[in-house]
Each structure stands twice: as structure tokens, then as C-alpha cells.
ZANUDO-881733 format. One record per residue: residue in three letters; y, z, x of N, C-alpha, C in turn. Coordinates in pm, whole numbers, plus 32768, in hexadecimal, padded with zeros to 4 digits. Example, Ala and Ser with C-alpha at 12.3 -4.5 7.8 and 13.67 -1.06 7.14 Angstrom:
// residues 2
ALA7DC7830C85277E3E830C84CE7EB6830C8528 SER7F1F82C485057F9682CA855780038313850A 
END
This chain:
// residues 464
UNK85528767873E857186F586E8857E8678873B UNK8555860C86FF85558586874D85E48562874C UNK8612853587C3869E850D87D686BE848E878C UNK866584308780867B83B1873A864383AE86AC UNK867B8410865A863D841985D78663839E8581 UNK86EC8385858087218310853287208293858B UNK86B4825E85AF86B38201861B868581778602 UNK867981518581866280C2856B86D58076859F UNK86C1801085F887307FD0863C878A7F8185D7 UNK87517F618561879C7F138501874C7F018480 UNK878E7EBB8429874A7EA483A886CA7E5C83B1 UNK86C07DFC840A86477DA8841685D07E018435 UNK85E77E59849285777EB384C3854A7F0E8449 UNK85AF7F4283FB85937F99838F85477F518323 UNK85717EDA82FF85327E8B829484A57E6382BA UNK84937E338335840D7E06836383A87E7C8366 UNK83DD7EEF839183887F6A839C83657F94830F UNK83C47F9782B683AE7FC2823083597F5981E3 UNK836D7ED781F5831A7E7481BF828D7E8081EC UNK82807E9B827081FB7EB082A581AC7F26826B UNK81FB7F8A824581C17FF78203818B7FCF8170 UNK81E07F7E812F81C47F5780A7814D7EF580A7 UNK81467E98810680D97E33810B80607E708146 UNK800A7EA580F17F937EE581217F0F7EBB80D6 UNK7EAD7F0D80E17E327EEC809F7E397EE18009 UNK7E947F2E7FCE7EA77F257F3A7ECD7EA07F0C UNK7F287E597F5A7F4F7DD27F3A7EDD7D727F3E UNK7E7F7D8A7F9D7E147D2B7FBD7D9E7D397F5E UNK7D767DB27F3D7D047DC27EEA7D197DF77E5C UNK7D9D7E1C7E3F7DB87E407DB17E097DD57D6A UNK7E6C7DA07DA57EC27D3E7D647E757CC47D2A UNK7E237C857D7D7DD67C137D4A7D7C7C367CD5 UNK7D397CAC7CE97CE47CD67C7B7D2B7CED7BF8 UNK7D9D7D307BFA7DEC7D477B827E1B7CC87B46 UNK7E447C667BA37E7C7BEC7B6E7E0C7B967B26 UNK7D987B9A7B627D217B547B267CF57B957AA0 UNK7CFD7C177AA27CD27C687A2D7D327C5979B6 UNK7DB67C4579D87E177C51796E7E607BCF794C UNK7E107B6179477E497AE3791B7EA47A9F7979 UNK7E937AB579FA7EDC7A627A5D7F727A727A50 UNK7FB57A087A1C80427A027A11807F7A6E79C1 UNK80357AA7795880667B19790A807F7B8E7963 UNK80207BA979BB802A7C1C7A1680A17C097A7A UNK80A67B897AB181107B707B1381987B7B7AD3 UNK81AF7B487A5382357B597A1982577BE779FE UNK81EF7C3779CC82057CC479B282297D087A35 UNK81E07CED7AA381F57D2C7B1E82827D147B5C UNK82B87C9C7B47833B7C777B7483A37CBC7B24 UNK83907CCC7AA083F67D1B7A5183FA7DA87A7C UNK83857DE47A9383817E6D7AC583BB7E827B4F UNK83A57E177BA383DA7E1C7C23846B7E2E7C29 UNK84B37DE67BD885497DE87BE085867E537B8F UNK85327EAB7B5385637F177B0385267F977B35 UNK84A67FAD7B13846280217B37845A80397BCF UNK842B7FC77C11841D7FD57CA684937FE87CF4 UNK84F67F987CDA857A7FA07D2785BD80267D19 UNK85AA80667C9F85E880E67C8A85A881507CE4 UNK852181527CE984E081B47D3684F6819C7DD1 UNK84FB811E7DFE851080FE7E85859981267EB6 UNK85FB81037E65868481227E8B869481BB7E95 UNK865B81FE7E34866A828A7E30862E82D07EAE UNK85B882AA7ED9857E82EB7F4E85C182CC7FD0 UNK85E7824A7FE286308228805E86B382768067 UNK86FA82877FEF877C82CA7FE58765835D8006 UNK8707839A7FD686E484247FF086D4843B8088 UNK868783E380C7867083ED815286F183E181AA UNK87358379818787B4835C81DE881B83C681BF UNK882983F5814C889084568126887384E08164 UNK87F7850C816E87CF858C819D87B885878236 UNK878C8514826B8765850A82F786F6856D8317 UNK86A0858382B9863185DB82CA85A7859582A9 UNK853E85D482DD84B385A882BC849785C28227 UNK8425858981F2840385A4816383FA86378144 UNK83C7868C81A983B9871B81928437875E8171 UNK84A8873C81B085248787819D8591873B8152 UNK857B86C0813485E3866C80F48608869D806A UNK859E86BB801D85B986E37F9485FC87677F8F UNK85D787C97FDF861788487FE186A888428014 UNK86C687DC8063875187CC808B87A587A48018 UNK876E87517FBA87BD87297F4687C687A27EE5 UNK876687EC7ED3876388637E7186F088BF7E9C UNK871089367EB786A789987EE3863F89B37E76 UNK866489997DFA860189B87D898591894A7D87 UNK85AF88DB7DCF854D88697DCF850888577E55 UNK851088C17EA584CF88BB7F2B843F889E7F2C UNK83F888CE7EBE836A88BB7EB68343882A7EB6 UNK839587CD7E84837887407E82835287127F0C UNK839D87447F73838887227FFE83028742802C UNK82CF87B57FFF824587DF802C81DE87807FEB UNK81EE87537F72818D86FA7F31819C866E7F77 UNK821C86427F93822885C07FCB81F585B88058 UNK81EB8624809C81B1862E812081168633811D UNK80EB867180B18056867F80A0801685F48081 UNK805F85A48039802785208010800184CE808E UNK806184AB80EC80338460815F7FCA84A681B0 UNK7FCE852E81BA7F6F857882077EE2856281D3 UNK7ED7855781467E56853E81087E2B84B28119 UNK7E908458810E7E6D83C781197E408399819D UNK7E8983C782017E71838B828B7DDA839482AF UNK7D9583FB82AA7D0883F682DB7CB08392829B UNK7CB2838C82137C58832D81D57C8F829881E1 UNK7D0E828981ED7D44820D82047D1381D4828F UNK7D15822F82F17CE0820983747C4B81EA8372 UNK7BFD822C83177B72820F830A7B65817F82D2 UNK7BB3815C82717BAC80D3823A7BDD806D82A3 UNK7C4B809A82EC7C7D8044835B7C0E802B83C1 UNK7BBE809183D77B4D807784317AE2801883FD UNK7AD4801683777A7F7FB083397ABA7F28834E UNK7B367F1583377B757E9783567B667E6183E1 UNK7B787EC3843C7B6A7EA584D07AE07E7084EE UNK7A7E7EB884B479F57E9A84C479D67E088495 UNK7A097DE7841F79F87D5E83E87A3A7CF08438 UNK7AAE7D1284737AF37CB084C97A9D7C9B8543 UNK7A647D00857D7A047CF085EC798B7C9C85CA UNK79587CB7855678EA7C6D852079027BDA851E UNK79717BB584E279957B2384DA79B97AEE8561 UNK79FD7B3A85B17A277B0E863579AA7AED868C UNK79457B3A867A78CA7B2A86D078627ACF868C UNK78867A8E861E782E7A3185E077BB7A678590 UNK77CD7AE0855777617B228511776A7B13847A UNK77A97AA0844877B97A8B83BC77367A988370 UNK76CC7A5B83A6764F7A5C835F76217AE48343 UNK763D7B43839676157BD1837B76707C0C8310 UNK76F57BEB8316774F7C2C82BB77387C03822B UNK76FD7B93821276EC7B6A8184766D7BA78144 UNK76207BE9819175B27C33815D75E27C9F8100 UNK75A47CA1808B75D67CFB801A75D07D968047 UNK757A7DB380B175717E3A80D675CB7E5C8150 UNK760C7DFA818776507E13820576BF7E7B81FA UNK77117E6E81A277847ECA819777557F5A817B UNK76F27F6B811F76B67FEA81007672802A817C UNK76317FDB81C275EC800C82377651803A82A5 UNK76BB7FEB82AF77228012830D7765809582F3 UNK779E80A5827877E5811B824E778A819D8250 UNK770A8186822F76B181FB8234767C822082C0 UNK769A81D18322767681E483AA76B7825D83E6 UNK767F8290845376B8830C848C771E82EC84F6 UNK770F82998553775D828485C977CC821985B4 UNK77AA81A5858B781581368589788C81578534 UNK787F818784B778F481A2846B794F820A84B4 UNK7915826F84F4796182D1853B79AA829485B4 UNK796A823C85F479AA81FF866B7A1E81A48642 UNK7A04814E85D97A7780F885B57AE781408570 UNK7AC781AD85317B31820684F57B82823F855B UNK7B44827385CA7B8B82B786327BE28252867A UNK7BAD81D886967BF9816F86D97C77814F867F UNK7C69814486017CD3812785A67D3D819385AB UNK7D15820E85A77D70828085B27DC0827B8633 UNK7D7C825D86A27DB9825687237E2381EF8727 UNK7E09817086E77E6B810986E87EE4812C8699 UNK7ECA8175862A7F40819D85D77F918203861E UNK7F4B826686567F9182D6869A7FDC82A48716 UNK7FA5823E87577FEB820987D1806E81D287AF UNK807C818C874580F981538715815E81C686F2 UNK812F822586AD81818299868181B782E486FF UNK815982F087608174834187DA81EC8300882A UNK81F08281881F825C8237886982E8823F8829 UNK82EC827187A783688285876A8394821B870C UNK840E822B86D8844081C986778460813F86B3 UNK84B3813F871684D980BE87548468807D879D UNK842D80C787FA83C5808288528340807B880B UNK832980C487A082AF80C4875E82B6807A86D7 UNK82E580BD867282DE808985E3832E800885DF UNK83AB800B860B84037F9785F983D27F1D8643 UNK83B07F3A86C583867EC7871B83077E8E86E8 UNK82A17ED886C1822D7EA3868882407E5D8605 UNK82937E8D85B282B07E4B853682EC7DC8854A UNK83467DB785AA83877D3885C683277CD485FC UNK82B47D038630824E7CAA866A81E27C8A85FE UNK81AE7CF785BE81417CE18560816C7CA684DC UNK81DF7CCB84A882037C97842B82117BFE841E UNK825A7BC1847F82567B30847881CD7AF18485 UNK81797B2884DD80EE7AF984F180A57B0B846F UNK80B37B7F842F806F7B9F83B380947B398346 UNK81117B26833A81467ACA82CC81177A3A82E8 UNK81127A0A836780E0798B838D804C797B8369 UNK7FFF79E883847F7579E483667F5D79DB82D2 UNK7FAE7A2782877F9B7A2581F27FBB799981BA UNK802D796081E9805178DF81BA7FF2787581E5 UNK7FC1787B82617F5F781582927EE378198242 UNK7EA5788F82307E28789E81E47E3A78778159 UNK7EA9789981147ECA7879808C7ECF77E3807F UNK7F12779C80E07F1C770B80D47E9376CA80E5 UNK7E44770181397DBE76CD81517D6976D880CC UNK7D7B774B80897D35775B80127D5276F97F9F UNK7DCC76BD7FA67DEE765A7F457DA275D67F54 UNK7D6975C67FD27D2375437FEE7C8B754A7FDA UNK7C5575C07FBD7BC575C77FB97B8B759A7F33 UNK7B0A75707F337AC675537EBB7A30756C7EC7 UNK79E575797E57795975937E647914755A7DE5 UNK78A0751F7E00784E74E97D9B77CF75407D8D UNK77C075897D1C774775E27D0E76D5759A7CC6 UNK76E075197CBB767374CE7C76769374AF7BE9 UNK76EB74F97BB0770D74E37B1E779F74B87B09 UNK77F174F97B61788674E07B5C78C274EA7BE0 UNK7930749F7BF6797A74A47C7579F474F57C5A UNK7A0D755E7CA27A7C75B47C9A7AD175A37D19 UNK7B5D759C7D077BB1758B7D767C1275FB7D7E UNK7C5376057DEB7CBB76637E037D26765D7D9E UNK7D4F75E07D7A7DB675D27D137D8676057C85 UNK7D0875F97C6B7CCF76307BF07CDB76C97BF6 UNK7CC477037C667CD477957C727D6877BD7C6C UNK7DC477697C9C7E5377817C927E7D778D7BFF UNK7E4277347BA77E6577397B1B7E2F77B57ADF UNK7DBB77DD7B027D8778597AD07DDE78D07AF4 UNK7E1678CA7B6D7E6F79347BA47EF679357B5D UNK7F2E78BF7B4F7FBD78B87B237FDB78A37A94 UNK7F7B78527A507F9B783779C17F7578AE7969 UNK7FE378D1791A7FC3794D78C57F4F792C785F UNK7EF6798B78567E8C798377F07EA379E97786 UNK7ED879BB77147EF67A2076A97E9C7A06762B UNK7E2A79BE76427DD6799875DA7D977A117590 UNK7D7B7A7575DD7D3F7AF4759A7D9F7B6975A8 UNK7E1C7B4E75C57E7C7BBD75DD7EB17C037563 UNK7E7C7C8575567EA27CDC74E67F137D36751C UNK7F507D8674CA7FB67DE674F17F7E7E4D7557 UNK7EFD7E7C75397EBD7EDA758B7E9F7E9C7612 UNK7E757E1D76147E5A7DD476907ED97DC976E7 UNK7F497DA576A17FC57D9276EA7FF17E1E7725 UNK7FE47E8576DA80067F1077157FB27F337788 UNK7F357F0177887EE17F1677F87F137EC57879 UNK7F437E4B78587F7B7DFA78C87FF57E467902 UNK80467E7978AF80C17EC278D980A07F377931 UNK80387F84790D80107FF779557FD57FD479DA UNK7F817F6879DD7F487F387A547FB37F0E7AB7 UNK80177EBE7A8180827E857ADD80D17EFB7B0B UNK80F67F597AB981437FCD7AE380F9801E7B48 UNK807B803C7B35802A80827B948026803C7C1B UNK800B7FBA7C1B80037F6C7C93808F7F6F7CE7 UNK80F97F667C97817F7F667CD3819F7FEB7D0C UNK817980567CC6819880D87CF0815380F77D71 UNK80D780D27D89808B80EC7E0580BF80887E70 UNK80EA800D7E4C81007FA17EAE81867FBE7EFE UNK81F07FF17EB9826D7FF87F008281807C7F56 UNK821380C87F628210813D7FBE826C81A87F91 UNK828481BE7F0D82D482327EE2827D82AB7EC9 UNK82B8831A7EBF826F83977EA0821083BC7F11 UNK822183897F8981C383A17FF8821183DA806E UNK829683EF806082E8842180C6831783B28123 UNK82D1833F812282ED82D18189837E82A4817F UNK83AA827E810E8433824380FC84A282A68113 UNK8484832B810584E5838D812484E9839D81B6 UNK8479839B81FA847683A7828F84BB832782CB UNK849A82B7829A84DA824182D0856C823582A8 UNK858F826482328615826B820F866C82C78267 UNK862C8331829C8672838D82F38692834B837C UNK864C82E2839B865F8298841186BA82238403 UNK86DF82088388872E818F836B87C4819F838D UNK87FB813A83C8888B813C83F088EC81608373 UNK894981B8838889A681D9832389FA815F82F6 UNK8A0080F8833E8A50807E831389F4801782D8 UNK8975802E82C5891A7FD0828F892C7FC981F5 UNK89077F5F81BC89117F45812B888D7F6C80EC UNK888B7FE080A88810800B806D87D67FAD7FFC UNK882B7F877FA588017F317F3387CE7EAF7F5E UNK88157E6C7FC087E97DF27FF487667DFD8040 UNK87557E6C809086E17E8480DC86697E9E807D UNK86817EE8800D86167F057FA885E17E837F6B UNK86417E2C7F49861D7DAD7F1185CC7D567F75 UNK85F27D597FF285A57D0F806085187D4D806D UNK850B7DCF806984887E0B807884347DE38001 UNK84657DE57F8784147DBE7F1583F37D2D7F19 UNK84497CD27F5284287C467F5C83B47C357FB5 UNK83B27C68802B83497C5E808A82C67C8E8050 UNK82D07D088012825D7D427FDC82207CED7F6D UNK826F7CBD7F0F823F7C697EA282147BE57ECB UNK825A7BA97F3282307B2C7F6881A47B307FA7 UNK81907BA37FF081097BB2802B80A77BC97FC9 UNK80C57C1E7F5A80667C387EF280427BBB7EA2 UNK80A07B697E8A808B7AEB7E43802B7A8D7E95 UNK804E7A867F157FF77A277F677F6C7A6A7F83 UNK7F677AEF7F797EDD7B2D7F817E8A7B047F0E UNK7EC87AF27E997E7E7ABF7E297E577A357E38 UNK7EAE79E27E7C7E8C79537E937E0F794C7EEE UNK7E0F799B7F5D7DAB798F7FBB7D3179DB7F9C UNK7D2D7A257F297CAF7A6B7F037C837A2E7E7C UNK7CD67A207E187CAB79F17D947C7A79617DA0 UNK7CCA790F7DE87CA078847DED7C13786D7E2C UNK7BFB789C7EA97B75788C7EE07B0578CF7E92 UNK7B1F79457E557AB7798A7E087A97793F7D94 UNK7B0079097D517AE978AB7CD87A9B782F7CFC UNK7AC377E97D677A85776D7D9379F577837DB5 UNK79D277EF7DFE794777FC7E3478ED78597DE3 UNK792F78B47D9678DC79137D4478F779097CB1 UNK795878B87C8B797978B07BFA79BC79197BC1 UNK79DA791E7B3C7A26798C7AFA79DA7A147B0B UNK795A7A0F7B0C79117A867B1779297AD67B9C UNK79437A8E7C02795F7AC47C8179E77B0C7C8E UNK7A3F7AF17C267AC77B257C277ACE7BB17BED UNK7A607BE87BC77A627C757B8B7A5F7CE27BF4 UNK7A477CC17C707A437D1F7CDB7ACA7D497D08 UNK7AD87DCC7D357B4E7DFB7D6B7B337E607DD5 UNK7B9B7E907E217B8A7EFC7E847B337EC97EF3 UNK7ADE7F287F2A7A8F7F067FA17A237E9C7F84 UNK79EF7E977F0679857E317EE779C47DA67EED UNK7A457D957ECB7A7F7D197ECE7A937CEF7F62 UNK7AC97D4C7FAF7AEC7D2580387A767D198091 UNK7A0F7D75808679A97D7E80EA791E7D3F80B7 UNK791B7D13803B78A37CDA800778C37C4B7FCE UNK79257C407F7779397BBB7F3879717B5D7F9A UNK79DC7B897FEF7A197B31804479C07AF980B1 UNK79647B4680F379107B0E815778B57AA0810F UNK788B7AB2809878397A478056789079C78041 UNK790D79E18020796A796680137975791C8099 UNK798479648101799779278187791778E181AC UNK78A4791D818E782778DF81B27813785D8164 UNK7848785380F0783C77DA80A27894776B80D7 UNK78F2778A8130794D77258168791076D881DD UNK789B77008205785876BF827F789876EA82FA UNK789E768F835978D276B483E3795B76EF83E0 UNK79B576B9837E7A3D76E8837D7A3F7780834E UNK79DA77A9830C79DF783282DE79E1789F8349 UNK79A7787D83C079B078D9842C7A4478F08459 UNK7A89787C84697B10788384957B6F78C28430 UNK7B60789083B17BB878C383467B9B795B8332 UNK7B1D797A83387AF87A0A83217B377A68838A UNK7B2D7A3284097B637A8584747BFB7A948467 UNK7C3D7A2684437CD27A2B84257CEE7A7F83B5 UNK7C9E7A83834C7CB37AD582D77CAB7B6482F5 UNK7C3F7B8F83437C367C1F835E7C957C4C83CE UNK7CC47BEA841C7D337C14847C7DB47C338426 UNK7DCC7BE083C87E3C7BF8836A7E317C798326 UNK7DBE7C9182F17DA67D1482A37DBB7D8A8307 UNK7D897D7983857D9E7DE383E27E2B7E068404 UNK7E7D7D9384117F0C7DA2842D7F527DEB83B9 UNK7F277DC1833F7F697DF982C37F477E9082B7 UNK7EC57EA982D87E9D7F3A82D77EE17F92833E UNK7EF07F5783B67F2A7FA484227FBA7FBE8412 UNK800E7F6083E380927F7883C780AC7FE48359 UNK804E7FEB82FC805280528294802980DC82CB UNK7FC380E4831A7F928165834E7FF4819D83A8 UNK803F814683F180AA817A844C811581BD8400 UNK8137818C839081A581BF833A817382448300 UNK80F7824282D980C382BE829B80C1832D8303 UNK808A8314837D808B837783DE811D83A88408 UNK81798350840B82048369842D824283CF83C3 UNK821A83C48343824C841C82E2821D84AD82FB UNK81A284B7832F816D8535835181AD856F83D0 UNK81BE851D843681F6854084B8827D857084A9 UNK82D285278457835E85508442836A85D9840A UNK831085FA83AA83108685837582DF86F183D6 UNK827086CB84228247872E848082AC874C84F1 UNK82F686EC851A835E86FD858183CE875C8551 UNK83F3874784CB845487A1849A842288278478 UNK83AA88328449837488B0841C835889118493 UNK832C88D7850082FE892B85788349891985F3 UNK83B388C085E684088899866083B8886486D1 UNK8347881A86A882F387DE870683348756873A UNK830A873087B3833486A787E882E186438799 UNK830E85C8879D82C985638760823E8556879C UNK823A855B881E81B4854D8864814E85B4883D UNK818086338834812586A8880C80FA8697877C UNK814E86758724812F8665869580D185F28684 UNK80E5858586CA808B851086B87FFF853886E8 UNK7FEB8576875D7F67859687927F2585FA872C UNK7F69865D87037F2786BC86A87EFF86788624 UNK7F56862985EA7F3B85E7856B7ECA857C8583 UNK7EC9853885F97E6184DE860E7DD885288612 UNK7DCD859686537D5785E386597D29860F85CC UNK7D8C8640857B7D6A866884F37D3C85F484A3 UNK7D7B857F84B57D53850784697CC284E4848D UNK7CA084E685067C1884C585327BB4852384FA UNK7BD685A284F97B81861184C37B6585FC8430 UNK7BD385E383EC7BC285D283537B8085468337 UNK7BA584E2838B7B668462837D7ACB84688399 UNK7AA084B983F07A1484D1841079D585058391 UNK7A128566834A79DD85A482D679D185398266 UNK7A2D84DD825B7A2F8474820179BE8413821A UNK79AC83EE829C7939839982BF78B583DB82A4 UNK78A6845482BA7827849E82A0780C84AB820C UNK7878849481BA785C849A81297810842A80F4 UNK77EE83C88148778E8365811C76FE83718155 UNK76EA83E481A3766383FD81CE764A848F81CD UNK767584DA8232764B8570823B767C85BA81C0 UNK76FD85A3819A773885F58129774285A080A6 UNK76E28547809776F084EB802476D385357F9F UNK7725851C7F3E7718854D7EB9775C84F67E57 UNK774985007DDB779184B37D6D77DB850E7D18 UNK785F850C7D2478AF85697CCF78EF851D7C5C UNK78E5854D7BE4792485107B7879BA851D7B7A UNK7A0084B37B6A7A9884AC7B6F7ACD84AB7ADE UNK7B4984E27AD57B8684E97A567B9A84667A0F UNK7BA783F47A567BB5837A7A127B2E833579EC UNK7AC0837F79FF7A3C834F79D379DE83197A42 UNK7A1682FA7ABE79C682C57B2D798483447B75 UNK7929831E7BCF78F583797C27791C83617CBA UNK792D83C57D0F796083A97D91792C84057DF9 UNK794383E27E76792384347EEB79A984747F23 UNK799684A67F9D7A0884F37FD97A8384957FDC UNK7A72841A800B7AE683BD80137B2783AD7F8D UNK7AD7839B7F1F7B1183867E987B5984067E67 UNK7B2C847B7E947B7484F67E6B7BF885017EB2 UNK7BFB84DE7F327C7E84E07F797CD784807F37 UNK7CA484057F197CF7839E7EDF7D3083CA7E51 UNK7CD584037E057D03842C7D7C7D6B84A07D85 UNK7D5584FD7DDC7DB9856B7DE47E4685387E12 UNK7E4784DA7E777EC184B07EAA7F0484447E4E UNK7EB883E77E247EEF837A7DD17F0083997D3C UNK7EA583E77D037EA883F97C767EE584867C49 UNK7EF284DD7CAA7F2A85627C8D7FB185787CD0 UNK7FB185757D54802C85A67D9B809385397D9A UNK806F84BE7DAA80D784527DAA8126844D7D29 UNK80E4844F7CB6812B84467C34818084C47C29 UNK8150853C7C4B819C85B57C3F822085AB7C95 UNK821285747D0D828485687D6982E4850B7D2E UNK82BB84957CFE831B84317CC1835B84657C46 UNK831284A57BED835284D67B7383B785417B97 UNK8392859E7BF083E8860E7C18847185D27C5A UNK845885647CAC84CC852A7CEE852E84F47C81 UNK84FA84B27C1B8549847D7BAC859B84EE7B73 UNK855B855D7B5985A385D07B158607860D7B72 UNK85E786107BF5864986497C5A86C285EC7C5B UNK86B7856F7C68872585107C71876384F97BED UNK871884ED7B7A875084D27AFD879385457AC3 UNK875A85BC7ACC879486347A8887BA86A77AE0 UNK878B86AB7B5987A887167BB2882D87047BFC UNK882E86AB7C5C88A486927CAD88F0861F7C75 UNK88B185D07C1E88FA85617BDB88E784DC7C21 UNK88E8846D7BD588DC83E57C13894B83C47C6F UNK89C084047C618A2D83EA7CB88A0784047D4F UNK89AB84627D62897E847E7DEF894883FD7E31 UNK88F783BB7DE988BA83407E22892482CB7E1E UNK896B82C07DB189CB82547DA28A36825D7E0F UNK8A6282D27E318AC482E07E9B8A8C82B87F24 UNK8A0D82D47F3B89D382AB7FB489C082147FBB UNK899981DD7F4D898181447F4B8A0380F77F61 UNK8A7681387F388AF780EA7F418B57812B7FA7 UNK8B1F817F80028B7881C9805E8BD0817380B5 UNK8BA080F880D58BE9809E812C8C3D803580DF UNK8C45804E80598C917FEC80048C397F797FD0 UNK8BBA7F877FD88B577F247FA78B657F187F0F UNK8B697EA07ED38B6D7E907E468AE27EBE7E05 UNK8AE77F097D998A727F2F7D528A9A7F367CBC UNK8A8C7EC37C7B8AC07EBA7BF18A627EED7B84 UNK89EB7F297BB0898D7F4F7B5189827FEB7B52 UNK89F580327B6489ED80C27B6E89BF80F77AE8 UNK89EE80C97A7D89C3810379F8893180E879E2 UNK88FD80707A0E886F804E7A00881A80B27A51 UNK884980C57ACF87FF81237B2687F681AD7AE3 UNK886181E17AB1886382667A748808827379FD UNK880D820A79A987AA820B7939871F82027966 UNK870281B279C5867281A479FA8645822C7A35 UNK8693826A7A92866A82DB7AD8865F83587A80 UNK86AF835A7A1286AE83CF79B6864583C07946 UNK862E834B791385E2833D789B856382E678B1 UNK857D826978D38511820878CE84A5821D7935 UNK84D2822C79B3846E823B7A1C841C82B37A10 UNK8454832D79F483FC839F79E7839A83947973 UNK83CD835079078370833C789382FE82E878B8 UNK831B827578FD82AF821A7926824B82647988 UNK828782AB79E2823182F87A4181D7835F79F8 UNK820A83A2799381BF83FE7945814B83BB7908 UNK8167834978C880FB82FC788D809182D378E8 UNK80C182A879678063827F79CC800F82FD79FC UNK804B83657A06800D83E37A3C7FA1840F79CD UNK7FC18405794D7F5F842278E37EEA83C178E5 UNK7F03834279057E9282E7790C7E3E82FB7981 UNK7E80832179F97E2983397A707DCE83B37A5F UNK7DFA84137A0D7DAE848B79F17D3E84747982 UNK7D4583FF79437CE983E378DF7D12841B7853 UNK7D8D844678517DBF847F77CA7DFA84187771 UNK7E1183A277A87E46833C77537DEF82B67769 UNK7DC0828476FB7D708210770C7DAD819D76B9 UNK7DBA812276ED7DFC80B876A87D96804C768B 
END
């Protein structure tokens, strides 16, 4: 067992590491898309309401479970109640499944950063560039392996010298890059021959609520999109917050830290919308705002930067450096959730667990990469789309296991051991927490109901 298990040096290290986990690719390529799709300000307002109710409940719960039990995700649930030990297995399986394909995507980001850094923007804007790259044999494997190594290197160095130290360096740089690029996007303009669109015009599209065609069904769709984005954004149901909570100082303020984590995460997500929605609207119009996921990041954004002229090379390089930092801080936390469980399950040292998990991640990541060439196929997904190996891993982890873990956690705390288990941990040092009744109602009734609705939607059983 690692000697320095509970070794965040203080609240700042814990908050920055946790915020780094939350600020990931989902914020960058999902949040702007959902905001643009769902009437701008309507989505933002809905998201904020869910943030201070649904989100804070789940975040406080997982941090408290980790700190109270002082165990990895694998054993924490069983420590609270032996009947619920199985949740630990599922919560460990989630990051294990996510890590390989996240590192594949991280490799894509690293590749694009190199492309912009070496002045290859003209090649990146070619419509076939991204497809040619991911279907290639060698490059995706090399960049994925480099990305895994960088992630594993930080984990190998431990909590203090690895995760915490890097978070204190990368997070301020990440936030400065986000703020700088977002501010630049406010100044841009473009004349397409018929109309001049400016960054401020894009900001209006982003912020001003559009309820002109808003029906009850459309609003329910907004709520589900906002809830789904928030659920994935704050790193719950992935074992991460339980692992990080187990390293959190007993004298730290859980509620205050959870609020700070949500603030950083939401601040970054909001500015991600500014630095993506504004330039996409300015240079590509409203039609360009329909893209999401990889197509938004690796196809739409290079075209936007190309439209900026000479400045596009610099802004594009800064943008993909920012995306790389966001992805890296998230993959580090994902790997740490796995490593914490491996160390407890097999009494391995951190070094041994990291090397073994790194090798496994590269092996599975190789399978994911080959899913775009050697092992290519199109599998029908329950929600109507078709996917490859990466999409299957993503669906299993995000749409099946994560909702199951979250719903089961609500029942464990709400009805198994009781909300008092968490509330006692939150107030163990005499911290004020005046919303005890609200937390109890949320964890017992409202949050599991909302999660069940989200689960049914993700399986294609509920259509709004």
C-alpha cells in the first residue's frame, strides 16, 4: 500500500486536481454544441439550476464517500455496506474502459497541436485530412502511445510530486489560455460578401435565450441535454471523485471545495462556448454550429482558424495546446481512479500498478485505433447511431455503467446507510451546512429519478 495515500497537501491541490479532471474534452466539444442547439441562454440557465441542485448533490456525495472510507473506488462502497460492494466493481470498470479510448482521442489532439505548431494549417483544413489520419496505421498508434506515457508518467510520480504539482502548473496556464482565446474571439469579424458577422453577434447567439419555437417537449429536451452534459462534466460515477476524496485532508471543507470545483468547471465550459461558438458563427454561420464531438474540434475549428489569416496559425496552436492540457488533466484523473483500485486489490506499489495499467491502456488503445482500419465495422447503437470500437467503449462506459453506478450510489446513501453518512462527513469539522434537508430530498428522490430518466434516454427507451 502506498504510504502517502491521503496526501494532497491542502485544499488548493485537491480543488485544482479535481477541477482539472472535470475540465476535459466534454466541456470543449459537447457544451458549446448543446448550448447552440438548445437556444443559447435557455440551456445556460437550465444548466446553472441543475448545477446547484443535481450536480452539487452527486459531487458532495462522492467526495464524502472517498474521504470517509479512505479507500479506492473498488473498496469504498463495500466499506459503507457489504451489500453494495458490487458498485465498486462497476465504478472501477468505468475508468478502465474510458482510459484507452480517451488516450486515443488525446493522441488526436496532440497530433493537431503538432500540425499547427509546425505550420501545417493548409493541410489540416482539407476535408479528408482528419479521416486520413485516424484511418492510418502508424501515426495514431504513435501519438496514442506518447499520450499514454505522458499520463502514466504523472501518475507514476505520485499524488504530491505528480498529480498535485502538475495541476498547480497546468490549471493556471489552462485557464489563462481559455480566457485569452475567448477574449480574442470577441474581437473577430468576417464579411462573407452578403453580411458582416462579428464576435459580439456570436455572443448574442450564445447568451440571449431563444424561446421563439420553444415547446414543452423542446424544453424537456433542453433539460435532458443540460443534465447529461453536467453528469459527464463533473467526473462523477467514474471513481475519480472517490479516489481524490480519499486523498483529501480530513480538515478540508467538502462543500466549499465542491462549489469551487463546479465553479472552475462551469467557468471553463462557458468560455469554451465563447471560444468555439463565436468564431464558428462568425466564419461559418449558423449552419456551422450544428457540428459536435470530433467533427467540431478536428474539422470545423481548423477551417475557422484558416479563415483568420496569419493569426489563425497562432490562435490555432494556442487552442490545441489548451485542449491538450484539458485532456491531459482529465486522463490523469481517469488513470488514477484505476491505479488506486489496483493498488488496493493486489497490494501493488504505485509504480507497478502504473506500468501494468499503462501497458494495458496501450494494448486496448491499439485495438481502438485499429477499429478505424484493420478492424473497421459499423455497429448499430441503441440510440440509433452507428459506431466503431471507440463508440462501443464510450457507450458501455458513459451510457450503461456510469448511470448504473450513479443511481446505485443514490440508493446506497439515500436508503441504505442514510444521508446522515454523508452529512456527518461534510460537517465533521463544524462546517455550516444549512441545506441538510435539501440534500436528503435530492439524494433520495429527485437525483435518482432524473438519473433514471437520463438512463432511459441514453438507451433509446425515452424520446422527447
